[in-house]
C-alpha angles and dihedrals in degrees: 000000000000089000089060090052089048091049090052089053092048090049089052090053090047094051091047090052091050094059111169099313107145092207089064095055094110089056092047092051092048090048090054092052090049089048091055092049091051091047091051090052092048094049098041102027131257121282134155093273094052091045086054090050090052092048091050092050091045091052088053089050092049091050090051091049091049091049097051098040096234127210122260095262090060092045090052093052092047090051089054090049091050092051093048092046090051090055091048091051091049092049095047100035119139114258114269091239090058093048090049090050090050092050091048090051090049090053091053091047092050092047092052091046092052091049090050089051093047090048090064090065102051120129115273113267095019122122116252115251116245111266120238123241104022116225093255091054090051090048093052091051091048098051098078091040092055092049093051093045091051089052088052091053100257126139114212109185096165093048089046087060089060091051095046099046115002093177091060093060112112137174097286093043090055090053092047091054091050091050093047090052090048089057091049097051095033 
């Protein structure tokens, strides 16, 4: 929680350094988005999802600072924010076992997606090869992951599709799930 207080102080310094310079408006807007993410974490508690939200907003702020070519006072405040955000991410990181489970599920999803893609190019009249990792197997592997991600504050709509109706999952859905999980684990 002290990182959030430190981030609020760094945001105050940043906003003071921005003054009313219209050229720095993109930085001000990004700082406001980051301020809202920090406030949400302060009001509702920090978890891995909120730490990701803060990191995402901070990355936007950093991009805006890089684009504008900001003065040293702004760069110093952004450096403080980056250090505090790194500590927040470390404190609220997902357990290694969960990350390993996510990576294993992603491997299965990619393997099935590649097999589906290859299956489209079989010789005419030949029988399709059996696909690896049937939908029900993928669903069973996803259930504990979804529960743990929900507890960490993450919404996983693509992965929820797999849980709700595993037989409806197709090539593009598999790739969407992999991408969604990449966002979660960074």
